[in-house]
N, C-alpha and C positions, 0 to 999 in steps of 0.2 A: 504493500500500500504506500502511495506517495503521501507527502505532507499535505498536499491539496485535498487528496481523497480523505485523509484523516480529519481535516477541518470540516468537510461536508458530512462525514460520519458523525461528528460531534454535534454540529449545528443543524443537520438535516431535519430532525423531528421538531425543532423549536419553532415557535410561531413568529419570532422576530430575531433579527441579527444585530440589534443595537437598542439602547434604551429608547423608550417611547410607548405611548398607548393612544387609544382613540381620543381621549380627552385632550392630550397635547396636540394631536393632529388637528382636531377641530378648533382648538384655541388659535393655532397658527393660521388656519384657513379663515377664521373670522377676522383676522387682521389684514387679509388681502383686500386692497381697495377694489370696489366694484365686483366683489366675489360672485354675485348672482349673474353677472354677465360673462363669467368664465365659461368657455365652450370647449377648449382643448387643453387637457392636462397631460404633461409628459412626466411620468415618474421614472426615475433612474435608480437602479439598484433596488428593485421592488421586492426582492426576497420572496416570501410566500404570499405577498399581496395584501397584508393587513391594511396598510395605508390606502392602497388603491381602492379597496372596497369601502373604506370609510369616506374617501373623497367622492366616489361615485354616488353613494347614498346621500351625501350632504349637498351634492351638486347635480340635481336630477336632469339638468339640460346639458350636462357636459359629457364628453367622451374622454376616458382615461386610457392612455397607452402606457402599460406597465412593462418596463424593460429590465431584464436580468440575464446574466450570462449562464446561469445554471439551468440546464434543460428541464430537470424534474420540477423545479420551482415554477418555471413558465408553464409547463403542462398542467401543474396543479392549479395555477391561477385561472387558466382557460377552462378547466373542468368546473371549478367552483363558480365561475361566472355563468356558465351554462345552467348549472343547477339553481342558481339564484335568479335566473331570468335577466341577467345583466350582460349577456354576451354581445349585445349590440352597443354597449357603452363601455365595456372594459375589454381592451385588446391586449393580449399578452404576447410579447415579442422577445425572442431570444436574441441578445446582442451585447456587444462590448460597449459600455458607456463611454469609453475613450474613443471609439471609432464610429459610433452611430451617426448617420447623416440625417439632418433635419432641415427642411426648407426655411429660408429666412422669413422672419415675421409670421410664422405659422402657429406659434404656441402662445396661449394666454398665461400659462402657469407651469413652470418647471418645479418639480418636487423631488427632494433628495434627502430622505431621513437616514442619517447615519452612513451615507455613502459618498459624500463629497471627497473624503480622504482618498478614495480610489484613484482619482485623477489629480488631486491637489487643488487647494482652494483657488489660487490665482488662475491656474489654467482652466479650471471648471467655469469660473465666473466669466472669463474671457470667451470661452467656447459657447456658453449658453446665451449670452446677451444678444447676438444676432438672430437667434431663433425666436426671440420674443417680439410680439407685436408692440407698437408704441404703448407705453404704460403697462406692459406685461410684467409679471412678477416671478421671483424665484423664492422658494421656501426650502430651507435646509437646516438640519441639525448636525452638530459636530461636538466632539470632545473639546472642552475649553478650559483654560487655566482660570479659575475663579479667584484664587489668592494671589497676592502680589509676589510672595515668595513661597515656594513649595517646601514641605518638609524634606529632609535629606533622603529618606527612603522613597518617598513619592517622586522626587526629582530624578533620582537614579533610575527608577523603574520606567517613568515616562520618557526619559531621554533615549532609552533603547526601544520601547514599544511604540512611542508616538512622538518622535523628535520634532515634528512640525506643529505640535500643539501650541496654540497662541492664546492670548488674552482676548476678552470680548472687545476691548478698545482697539486692539490690533486688527481683529476681523472686520470691525466697522470701517477702519481706515482702508483695508484692502478692498472692501466692497465699493467704497466711494471712488477709490482710484480706478476700479474696473468699470465705472460708469453706472453705478446704482445709487439710489437713495434708500436709506434705512427706513423701513416702515415700522418694524417692531422687533424686539428681541426679548426673550424670556428664558430663564433657567428652568429646565425640566424639574418638577418636584420629585421627591423621594419615591412616590408610588410609580412614576414613569420609569425610574431607574430600576426599581425592584421588579417591574413587569418583565424586564430582561434578565436581571441577574439572579433572581430566585429560581426560575426554571433552568437557567444555565448551571447554577450550582447543583441542582438536582441531577442534571444530565452528567455533570462531571463525576458525581458520586456513583451514578449508575454504571459508568464505564471504568470505574477505578480498577477493576480487575483485568482489564484488557492486556493481552499478551503482545499487542502490536506496538513496536517501538515508536512509530510516528504518532499514534494516538496518545501514548504516554507522554510524549513531548508536548503535544497540544494541551493535554490536561494539566501538565505542570505549569505551563504559562498561564492558563486560565485560573488556576488556583491562586497564583500570585496576583493576577489582576483583580480578582474578586476581593482578596484580602486588602489590597491597596485602596481600592475604591471604597470599601466599607470603612476602613480606618481613617481615611482622609477625605471623607465625603464633602467636607466644606472647602476643600482646596481645588478640586477639579470635578467637572461633570458635564453633562450635555446641555447645550444652549440651543434654542431654536431661533433662527433669524428669518425674517420676511423682508425681502428687498424688492424695490420697484425699479424697473429700467428708467434711468434718467435720460432725458432728451438733452441735446447739446447745450441749450440755454441753461437748463438746470445744472448740468455737470459743471459748466463754467462758473456759475454762481456759487456752487458748492466749493469749488476749488478756491475762489476768492475769499470765501468765509472761513476757510480752514488753513490758516497760514502754517500750521505745524505738520500738515499732512505729508509733505515731501520728506521732512526729517523723520517722521514716524515710519513712513514706508521704508526709508533707508535702513532704519534700525531693525525693522522686521526682516528685511532680506539679509541682514548681516549674520 
């Protein structure tokens, strides 16, 4: 078994691949300006489709295209959509979110819960902006540094596991530099984190006796992550961001009103 196969073996039965729940999804959706006018949603890194179904039910006039690279997940979304009578509004597509082709100005809302890290934030925001219609939005969640200084143990762990983790202020600066206006940001509450970590912890315990070396390696990393997240829950966690595509006049105005942006961006990149 390869390491990738081991990861899917561990995560395959779980309903989500990152912290989040329907309440957080709907809270972010409520922040989207003109949400009732949204007609085309593109969800990237859809996993098993939890968010896709929440969005489709909350936006009865919208069509959701749910993209994931893992074929069993895509097939599962398509089957569930048929069973729920939503096959005409949820389209499941197997694809690499780094390589997917989308027509310019064809999307009202790009959605990426816990998946923006796959591409990298700056690259993702630059890639997605041309896909949006004027005034279109991006909503994503990501692991964020909440504390100014991390504890030594947490800092050492995240330096290896997520070296690109940034502060909320840094992410806002990156978004503005990429041509977006910040609509809203909120930290996911404990129940949204536990909706992911509690089933994951149970799955790790279930597989504890595995004889496969790759699975044991994955489990060891997850045990450490769960311990760090639980012990230092006030230092880092998932934050949801809702961004709106800024038009040239807005972007220019934002640049004039943010004199430290260039300096901050330079620090982020260093």
